[in-house]
KOLMI-66062 format. One record per atom (N, C-alpha, C, O): residue number from 0; residue in three letters; x, y, z. Coordinates in pm, 1 decimal, padded with zeros to 6 digits. Layout:
BEGIN
DRENTI,nr,rest,c1,c2,c3
DRENTI,NUM,ALA,X,Y,Z .
...
This chain:
BEGIN
DRENTI,nr,rest,c1,c2,c3
DRENTI,0,MET,04600.9,-04014.5,-02876.2 .
DRENTI,0,MET,04604.8,-03966.6,-02739.2 .
DRENTI,0,MET,04494.2,-03864.1,-02720.5 .
DRENTI,0,MET,04479.5,-03772.4,-02801.3 .
DRENTI,1,ALA,04419.9,-03878.9,-02619.0 .
DRENTI,1,ALA,04314.3,-03783.7,-02587.9 .
DRENTI,1,ALA,04375.7,-03657.0,-02528.1 .
DRENTI,1,ALA,04490.6,-03656.0,-02483.9 .
DRENTI,2,LEU,04296.9,-03552.6,-02528.1 .
DRENTI,2,LEU,04340.6,-03426.6,-02470.3 .
DRENTI,2,LEU,04276.3,-03408.0,-02333.8 .
DRENTI,2,LEU,04180.2,-03476.1,-02298.1 .
DRENTI,3,LEU,04331.8,-03314.1,-02258.9 .
DRENTI,3,LEU,04290.1,-03286.8,-02122.1 .
DRENTI,3,LEU,04290.2,-03135.9,-02101.8 .
DRENTI,3,LEU,04380.2,-03066.8,-02149.4 .
DRENTI,4,ILE,04191.0,-03085.2,-02032.3 .
DRENTI,4,ILE,04185.7,-02943.4,-01998.3 .
DRENTI,4,ILE,04240.1,-02928.5,-01857.5 .
DRENTI,4,ILE,04188.8,-02990.2,-01764.1 .
DRENTI,5,ASP,04344.1,-02846.8,-01841.4 .
DRENTI,5,ASP,04406.6,-02834.0,-01709.7 .
DRENTI,5,ASP,04342.9,-02721.6,-01627.3 .
DRENTI,5,ASP,04247.6,-02656.9,-01670.6 .
DRENTI,6,GLU,04397.4,-02700.7,-01509.4 .
DRENTI,6,GLU,04339.5,-02606.3,-01412.9 .
DRENTI,6,GLU,04345.6,-02460.6,-01456.4 .
DRENTI,6,GLU,04288.3,-02374.8,-01389.3 .
DRENTI,7,ASN,04413.3,-02430.1,-01566.6 .
DRENTI,7,ASN,04418.1,-02292.4,-01615.8 .
DRENTI,7,ASN,04294.1,-02253.4,-01695.6 .
DRENTI,7,ASN,04283.3,-02140.1,-01742.5 .
DRENTI,8,CYS,04201.1,-02346.7,-01710.9 .
DRENTI,8,CYS,04077.3,-02321.4,-01785.6 .
DRENTI,8,CYS,04000.4,-02205.4,-01721.8 .
DRENTI,8,CYS,03986.5,-02197.7,-01599.7 .
DRENTI,9,THR,03951.0,-02115.8,-01807.2 .
DRENTI,9,THR,03872.3,-02002.0,-01760.4 .
DRENTI,9,THR,03722.4,-02022.8,-01783.5 .
DRENTI,9,THR,03642.2,-01933.4,-01756.7 .
DRENTI,10,ALA,03685.3,-02140.5,-01833.1 .
DRENTI,10,ALA,03545.1,-02173.9,-01862.4 .
DRENTI,10,ALA,03482.0,-02072.9,-01956.9 .
DRENTI,10,ALA,03368.8,-02029.0,-01936.2 .
DRENTI,11,CYS,03556.1,-02036.5,-02060.5 .
DRENTI,11,CYS,03509.3,-01934.7,-02154.9 .
DRENTI,11,CYS,03412.1,-01990.7,-02258.3 .
DRENTI,11,CYS,03343.1,-01913.7,-02325.1 .
DRENTI,12,ASP,03405.1,-02122.7,-02273.2 .
DRENTI,12,ASP,03315.2,-02191.1,-02365.9 .
DRENTI,12,ASP,03360.9,-02184.2,-02512.1 .
DRENTI,12,ASP,03282.2,-02215.6,-02601.4 .
DRENTI,13,ALA,03483.3,-02145.0,-02538.4 .
DRENTI,13,ALA,03530.3,-02139.5,-02676.8 .
DRENTI,13,ALA,03550.8,-02279.1,-02735.0 .
DRENTI,13,ALA,03528.9,-02299.5,-02854.4 .
DRENTI,14,CYS,03591.6,-02373.7,-02654.3 .
DRENTI,14,CYS,03626.6,-02507.0,-02702.3 .
DRENTI,14,CYS,03507.1,-02596.2,-02732.2 .
DRENTI,14,CYS,03508.6,-02671.0,-02830.0 .
DRENTI,15,LYS,03405.8,-02589.2,-02650.9 .
DRENTI,15,LYS,03293.3,-02682.3,-02659.4 .
DRENTI,15,LYS,03226.1,-02684.5,-02797.0 .
DRENTI,15,LYS,03206.0,-02793.2,-02851.2 .
DRENTI,16,PRO,03190.7,-02571.6,-02855.4 .
DRENTI,16,PRO,03119.7,-02575.1,-02983.3 .
DRENTI,16,PRO,03204.0,-02620.7,-03102.8 .
DRENTI,16,PRO,03147.8,-02658.7,-03205.5 .
DRENTI,17,VAL,03336.1,-02618.0,-03092.4 .
DRENTI,17,VAL,03418.6,-02656.3,-03207.4 .
DRENTI,17,VAL,03457.3,-02803.5,-03207.9 .
DRENTI,17,VAL,03519.8,-02849.9,-03303.3 .
DRENTI,18,CYS,03422.2,-02876.8,-03105.3 .
DRENTI,18,CYS,03458.7,-03018.8,-03097.0 .
DRENTI,18,CYS,03368.3,-03102.2,-03188.0 .
DRENTI,18,CYS,03247.1,-03105.7,-03166.8 .
DRENTI,19,PRO,03424.7,-03169.1,-03288.6 .
DRENTI,19,PRO,03341.8,-03247.0,-03381.2 .
DRENTI,19,PRO,03283.6,-03373.7,-03318.6 .
DRENTI,19,PRO,03191.5,-03433.4,-03374.4 .
DRENTI,20,ASN,03335.7,-03414.7,-03204.8 .
DRENTI,20,ASN,03290.0,-03537.3,-03139.8 .
DRENTI,20,ASN,03204.6,-03512.1,-03016.1 .
DRENTI,20,ASN,03163.2,-03606.5,-02948.7 .
DRENTI,21,GLU,03178.5,-03386.5,-02986.3 .
DRENTI,21,GLU,03103.9,-03348.7,-02866.3 .
DRENTI,21,GLU,03165.7,-03411.3,-02741.1 .
DRENTI,21,GLU,03095.3,-03460.3,-02652.8 .
DRENTI,22,ALA,03298.6,-03408.3,-02736.2 .
DRENTI,22,ALA,03373.0,-03467.7,-02625.4 .
DRENTI,22,ALA,03392.7,-03371.9,-02508.6 .
DRENTI,22,ALA,03435.2,-03413.7,-02400.9 .
DRENTI,23,ILE,03362.7,-03245.2,-02528.3 .
DRENTI,23,ILE,03386.9,-03144.1,-02425.4 .
DRENTI,23,ILE,03255.4,-03107.4,-02357.3 .
DRENTI,23,ILE,03154.1,-03082.5,-02422.7 .
DRENTI,24,SER,03259.7,-03104.9,-02224.5 .
DRENTI,24,SER,03140.1,-03067.9,-02148.9 .
DRENTI,24,SER,03176.8,-02973.5,-02035.2 .
DRENTI,24,SER,03292.8,-02961.3,-01995.8 .
DRENTI,25,VAL,03074.9,-02908.1,-01984.7 .
DRENTI,25,VAL,03092.9,-02816.2,-01873.3 .
DRENTI,25,VAL,03117.6,-02898.4,-01747.2 .
DRENTI,25,VAL,03039.0,-02986.4,-01712.2 .
DRENTI,26,GLY,03227.5,-02868.1,-01680.5 .
DRENTI,26,GLY,03258.2,-02934.4,-01554.9 .
DRENTI,26,GLY,03241.1,-02838.0,-01439.9 .
DRENTI,26,GLY,03184.8,-02729.7,-01455.9 .
DRENTI,27,ASN,03289.3,-02877.1,-01325.4 .
DRENTI,27,ASN,03279.3,-02789.7,-01210.0 .
DRENTI,27,ASN,03414.1,-02787.0,-01139.7 .
DRENTI,27,ASN,03445.8,-02883.8,-01070.7 .
DRENTI,28,PRO,03494.0,-02684.7,-01152.2 .
DRENTI,28,PRO,03463.6,-02555.1,-01211.7 .
DRENTI,28,PRO,03512.0,-02541.2,-01355.7 .
DRENTI,28,PRO,03478.0,-02442.8,-01421.5 .
DRENTI,29,ILE,03590.8,-02637.1,-01407.5 .
DRENTI,29,ILE,03645.8,-02622.8,-01542.6 .
DRENTI,29,ILE,03583.3,-02723.4,-01638.7 .
DRENTI,29,ILE,03521.3,-02821.2,-01597.0 .
DRENTI,30,TYR,03600.6,-02697.9,-01766.0 .
DRENTI,30,TYR,03549.3,-02788.1,-01868.7 .
DRENTI,30,TYR,03629.1,-02918.3,-01866.5 .
DRENTI,30,TYR,03743.5,-02922.0,-01821.4 .
DRENTI,31,VAL,03566.2,-03024.9,-01916.2 .
DRENTI,31,VAL,03632.5,-03155.5,-01919.7 .
DRENTI,31,VAL,03617.9,-03216.7,-02058.1 .
DRENTI,31,VAL,03521.6,-03190.1,-02130.0 .
DRENTI,32,ILE,03716.0,-03299.5,-02094.0 .
DRENTI,32,ILE,03714.7,-03371.0,-02221.4 .
DRENTI,32,ILE,03699.0,-03519.5,-02191.3 .
DRENTI,32,ILE,03774.1,-03575.8,-02111.7 .
DRENTI,33,ASP,03601.3,-03582.0,-02255.0 .
DRENTI,33,ASP,03578.5,-03725.7,-02240.5 .
DRENTI,33,ASP,03680.1,-03798.8,-02327.3 .
DRENTI,33,ASP,03671.6,-03791.1,-02449.9 .
DRENTI,34,PRO,03775.7,-03869.4,-02268.0 .
DRENTI,34,PRO,03879.0,-03936.5,-02347.5 .
DRENTI,34,PRO,03823.0,-04045.3,-02439.3 .
DRENTI,34,PRO,03887.4,-04081.5,-02537.8 .
DRENTI,35,ALA,03705.3,-04097.6,-02408.9 .
DRENTI,35,ALA,03643.9,-04198.6,-02494.6 .
DRENTI,35,ALA,03591.3,-04138.7,-02624.6 .
DRENTI,35,ALA,03568.9,-04210.5,-02722.1 .
DRENTI,36,LYS,03571.5,-04005.8,-02625.7 .
DRENTI,36,LYS,03521.8,-03937.7,-02745.3 .
DRENTI,36,LYS,03627.1,-03851.4,-02813.7 .
DRENTI,36,LYS,03608.8,-03813.8,-02929.5 .
DRENTI,37,CYS,03736.2,-03819.3,-02745.8 .
DRENTI,37,CYS,03837.9,-03730.4,-02802.3 .
DRENTI,37,CYS,03926.9,-03805.6,-02900.5 .
DRENTI,37,CYS,03987.8,-03907.1,-02866.8 .
DRENTI,38,THR,03932.9,-03753.6,-03022.6 .
DRENTI,38,THR,04021.5,-03809.5,-03125.1 .
DRENTI,38,THR,04126.1,-03707.4,-03168.8 .
DRENTI,38,THR,04192.5,-03726.0,-03270.7 .
DRENTI,39,GLU,04140.9,-03599.7,-03091.8 .
DRENTI,39,GLU,04228.2,-03488.0,-03128.5 .
DRENTI,39,GLU,04192.1,-03435.3,-03266.9 .
DRENTI,39,GLU,04277.1,-03383.2,-03339.0 .
DRENTI,40,CYS,04065.8,-03449.4,-03302.3 .
DRENTI,40,CYS,04009.3,-03407.3,-03430.9 .
DRENTI,40,CYS,04056.7,-03490.8,-03549.4 .
DRENTI,40,CYS,04027.6,-03456.6,-03664.0 .
DRENTI,41,VAL,04130.1,-03601.1,-03523.4 .
DRENTI,41,VAL,04167.4,-03691.9,-03631.3 .
DRENTI,41,VAL,04038.1,-03741.9,-03694.1 .
DRENTI,41,VAL,03946.5,-03784.7,-03623.9 .
DRENTI,42,GLY,04031.3,-03736.2,-03825.6 .
DRENTI,42,GLY,03911.5,-03776.4,-03897.2 .
DRENTI,42,GLY,03825.0,-03658.7,-03936.8 .
DRENTI,42,GLY,03744.8,-03668.9,-04029.7 .
DRENTI,43,ALA,03840.1,-03548.1,-03868.0 .
DRENTI,43,ALA,03758.0,-03430.0,-03896.9 .
DRENTI,43,ALA,03841.1,-03309.8,-03941.1 .
DRENTI,43,ALA,03801.8,-03236.7,-04032.0 .
DRENTI,44,HIS,03955.8,-03289.7,-03876.8 .
DRENTI,44,HIS,04039.5,-03172.0,-03903.7 .
DRENTI,44,HIS,04187.0,-03211.2,-03895.5 .
DRENTI,44,HIS,04221.4,-03319.5,-03848.2 .
DRENTI,45,ASP,04272.3,-03122.3,-03941.7 .
DRENTI,45,ASP,04416.0,-03148.0,-03939.7 .
DRENTI,45,ASP,04479.7,-03129.6,-03802.9 .
DRENTI,45,ASP,04588.2,-03181.8,-03777.1 .
DRENTI,46,GLU,04412.9,-03055.6,-03715.1 .
DRENTI,46,GLU,04465.8,-03034.0,-03580.6 .
DRENTI,46,GLU,04349.9,-03012.0,-03484.1 .
DRENTI,46,GLU,04239.3,-02977.7,-03525.7 .
DRENTI,47,PRO,04375.6,-03031.8,-03356.0 .
DRENTI,47,PRO,04268.5,-03016.1,-03256.8 .
DRENTI,47,PRO,04210.9,-02874.3,-03257.4 .
DRENTI,47,PRO,04280.9,-02776.5,-03230.9 .
DRENTI,48,GLN,04083.9,-02866.6,-03287.7 .
DRENTI,48,GLN,04018.0,-02736.9,-03296.1 .
DRENTI,48,GLN,04007.9,-02666.7,-03161.4 .
DRENTI,48,GLN,04014.8,-02544.0,-03154.5 .
DRENTI,49,CYS,03991.7,-02743.3,-03055.2 .
DRENTI,49,CYS,03981.9,-02682.2,-02922.0 .
DRENTI,49,CYS,04109.5,-02606.2,-02887.3 .
DRENTI,49,CYS,04104.7,-02498.9,-02827.3 .
DRENTI,50,ARG,04222.8,-02663.0,-02925.7 .
DRENTI,50,ARG,04350.3,-02595.0,-02898.0 .
DRENTI,50,ARG,04362.6,-02465.5,-02977.4 .
DRENTI,50,ARG,04419.4,-02367.6,-02929.0 .
DRENTI,51,LEU,04309.2,-02465.3,-03099.7 .
DRENTI,51,LEU,04317.4,-02344.8,-03182.7 .
DRENTI,51,LEU,04240.3,-02227.8,-03123.3 .
DRENTI,51,LEU,04282.5,-02112.7,-03134.8 .
DRENTI,52,VAL,04127.8,-02257.1,-03060.2 .
DRENTI,52,VAL,04041.9,-02148.6,-03010.7 .
DRENTI,52,VAL,04060.6,-02116.5,-02863.3 .
DRENTI,52,VAL,04006.8,-02016.7,-02815.4 .
DRENTI,53,CYS,04134.9,-02197.6,-02790.8 .
DRENTI,53,CYS,04148.8,-02178.6,-02646.3 .
DRENTI,53,CYS,04236.1,-02056.5,-02612.8 .
DRENTI,53,CYS,04355.8,-02056.9,-02641.5 .
DRENTI,54,PRO,04177.4,-01952.6,-02552.7 .
DRENTI,54,PRO,04257.0,-01834.2,-02518.5 .
DRENTI,54,PRO,04346.8,-01855.8,-02396.5 .
DRENTI,54,PRO,04441.8,-01780.3,-02375.8 .
DRENTI,55,ALA,04317.9,-01957.6,-02316.3 .
DRENTI,55,ALA,04396.3,-01981.9,-02194.6 .
DRENTI,55,ALA,04510.4,-02081.1,-02217.8 .
DRENTI,55,ALA,04591.2,-02104.3,-02127.9 .
DRENTI,56,ASP,04517.5,-02139.3,-02336.9 .
DRENTI,56,ASP,04622.9,-02236.0,-02369.6 .
DRENTI,56,ASP,04630.7,-02345.4,-02261.9 .
DRENTI,56,ASP,04738.2,-02376.8,-02210.7 .
DRENTI,57,CYS,04514.8,-02401.9,-02229.3 .
DRENTI,57,CYS,04507.8,-02496.7,-02117.6 .
DRENTI,57,CYS,04475.4,-02639.5,-02160.5 .
DRENTI,57,CYS,04443.2,-02723.3,-02076.3 .
DRENTI,58,ILE,04483.4,-02668.0,-02290.3 .
DRENTI,58,ILE,04450.2,-02801.2,-02339.0 .
DRENTI,58,ILE,04579.4,-02875.0,-02372.5 .
DRENTI,58,ILE,04655.7,-02833.7,-02459.8 .
DRENTI,59,VAL,04601.9,-02984.1,-02301.5 .
DRENTI,59,VAL,04727.6,-03058.9,-02310.2 .
DRENTI,59,VAL,04700.1,-03206.3,-02340.9 .
DRENTI,59,VAL,04585.3,-03250.7,-02338.5 .
DRENTI,60,GLN,04805.2,-03280.3,-02369.4 .
DRENTI,60,GLN,04793.2,-03423.7,-02391.6 .
DRENTI,60,GLN,04752.4,-03491.8,-02261.2 .
DRENTI,60,GLN,04802.1,-03457.4,-02154.0 .
DRENTI,61,HIS,04662.6,-03587.7,-02271.4 .
DRENTI,61,HIS,04620.1,-03664.1,-02154.3 .
DRENTI,61,HIS,04721.1,-03777.2,-02134.7 .
DRENTI,61,HIS,04732.7,-03863.6,-02221.6 .
DRENTI,62,PRO,04793.5,-03779.2,-02024.7 .
DRENTI,62,PRO,04899.6,-03878.5,-02005.6 .
DRENTI,62,PRO,04850.1,-04022.8,-01991.9 .
DRENTI,62,PRO,04927.6,-04116.7,-02010.0 .
DRENTI,63,ASP,04722.4,-04040.8,-01960.4 .
DRENTI,63,ASP,04669.6,-04175.7,-01938.4 .
DRENTI,63,ASP,04606.3,-04238.3,-02062.6 .
DRENTI,63,ASP,04566.0,-04354.6,-02059.5 .
DRENTI,64,PHE,04597.5,-04162.6,-02171.1 .
DRENTI,64,PHE,04531.3,-04212.8,-02291.9 .
DRENTI,64,PHE,04620.8,-04192.1,-02413.3 .
DRENTI,64,PHE,04606.1,-04093.9,-02486.0 .
DRENTI,65,VAL,04713.0,-04284.3,-02434.8 .
DRENTI,65,VAL,04805.8,-04278.1,-02547.1 .
DRENTI,65,VAL,04749.5,-04363.5,-02659.5 .
DRENTI,65,VAL,04728.1,-04483.5,-02642.1 .
DRENTI,66,GLU,04725.4,-04301.5,-02775.5 .
DRENTI,66,GLU,04670.3,-04371.2,-02890.8 .
DRENTI,66,GLU,04745.3,-04331.4,-03016.8 .
DRENTI,66,GLU,04793.5,-04218.8,-03029.1 .
DRENTI,67,THR,04754.4,-04424.6,-03109.7 .
DRENTI,67,THR,04818.8,-04398.4,-03238.2 .
DRENTI,67,THR,04719.9,-04324.0,-03328.6 .
DRENTI,67,THR,04599.9,-04322.8,-03301.3 .
DRENTI,68,PRO,04769.6,-04262.4,-03435.3 .
DRENTI,68,PRO,04677.1,-04198.7,-03530.6 .
DRENTI,68,PRO,04575.3,-04298.7,-03587.0 .
DRENTI,68,PRO,04460.4,-04262.4,-03612.1 .
DRENTI,69,GLU,04616.3,-04421.7,-03606.5 .
DRENTI,69,GLU,04525.3,-04524.5,-03657.5 .
DRENTI,69,GLU,04413.5,-04552.6,-03555.9 .
DRENTI,69,GLU,04297.2,-04567.1,-03593.7 .
DRENTI,70,GLN,04448.8,-04560.1,-03428.8 .
DRENTI,70,GLN,04348.7,-04583.1,-03324.8 .
DRENTI,70,GLN,04252.7,-04464.7,-03314.0 .
DRENTI,70,GLN,04132.9,-04482.7,-03292.3 .
DRENTI,71,LEU,04306.5,-04343.3,-03329.4 .
DRENTI,71,LEU,04221.6,-04224.4,-03324.5 .
DRENTI,71,LEU,04125.3,-04222.8,-03443.1 .
DRENTI,71,LEU,04009.0,-04185.4,-03427.9 .
DRENTI,72,THR,04172.9,-04262.9,-03560.3 .
DRENTI,72,THR,04087.2,-04270.9,-03678.8 .
DRENTI,72,THR,03977.1,-04373.3,-03658.1 .
DRENTI,72,THR,03861.2,-04347.8,-03690.9 .
DRENTI,73,GLU,04012.4,-04488.1,-03604.4 .
DRENTI,73,GLU,03914.2,-04592.4,-03576.5 .
DRENTI,73,GLU,03809.7,-04544.2,-03476.4 .
DRENTI,73,GLU,03690.5,-04570.2,-03492.7 .
DRENTI,74,LYS,03855.1,-04473.8,-03372.9 .
DRENTI,74,LYS,03762.7,-04419.8,-03273.0 .
DRENTI,74,LYS,03667.4,-04318.4,-03337.9 .
DRENTI,74,LYS,03547.1,-04319.5,-03311.6 .
DRENTI,75,TYR,03722.7,-04230.7,-03423.0 .
DRENTI,75,TYR,03639.7,-04130.4,-03491.6 .
DRENTI,75,TYR,03532.6,-04199.7,-03576.4 .
DRENTI,75,TYR,03415.6,-04161.6,-03574.0 .
DRENTI,76,GLN,03574.5,-04301.4,-03650.7 .
DRENTI,76,GLN,03480.2,-04373.2,-03736.6 .
DRENTI,76,GLN,03373.0,-04443.2,-03654.8 .
DRENTI,76,GLN,03257.4,-04447.6,-03696.7 .
DRENTI,77,SER,03408.3,-04497.9,-03539.5 .
DRENTI,77,SER,03308.1,-04564.3,-03456.2 .
DRENTI,77,SER,03209.4,-04464.1,-03396.5 .
DRENTI,77,SER,03093.1,-04497.3,-03373.4 .
DRENTI,78,LEU,03255.7,-04341.8,-03371.6 .
DRENTI,78,LEU,03167.4,-04238.9,-03317.7 .
DRENTI,78,LEU,03071.3,-04182.7,-03422.4 .
DRENTI,78,LEU,02960.6,-04139.5,-03390.2 .
DRENTI,79,HIS,03116.0,-04184.0,-03548.9 .
DRENTI,79,HIS,03038.3,-04120.4,-03655.8 .
DRENTI,79,HIS,02982.7,-04219.8,-03757.5 .
DRENTI,79,HIS,02925.2,-04180.2,-03858.8 .
DRENTI,80,GLY,03000.3,-04349.1,-03729.9 .
DRENTI,80,GLY,02944.9,-04458.4,-03808.1 .
DRENTI,80,GLY,02945.1,-04438.3,-03952.7 .
DRENTI,80,GLY,02900.2,-04525.4,-04027.2 .
């Protein structure tokens, strides 16, 4: 399942540099996560790094992108060849 940044985002930029898939970008007015690139850090870390560093606690599960751990691993591998 991909993650989503909700309206509580303060655009602090803490999340963007820690994303191993470069799935986070500056939006207007809040940051956005590309669900095609988000693997919830599966393949790179034990837990989503963006959630660990987010001071606003605004990163939630994306309800439209439900994926199994196996699918997330496959996505990570396809992104990092």
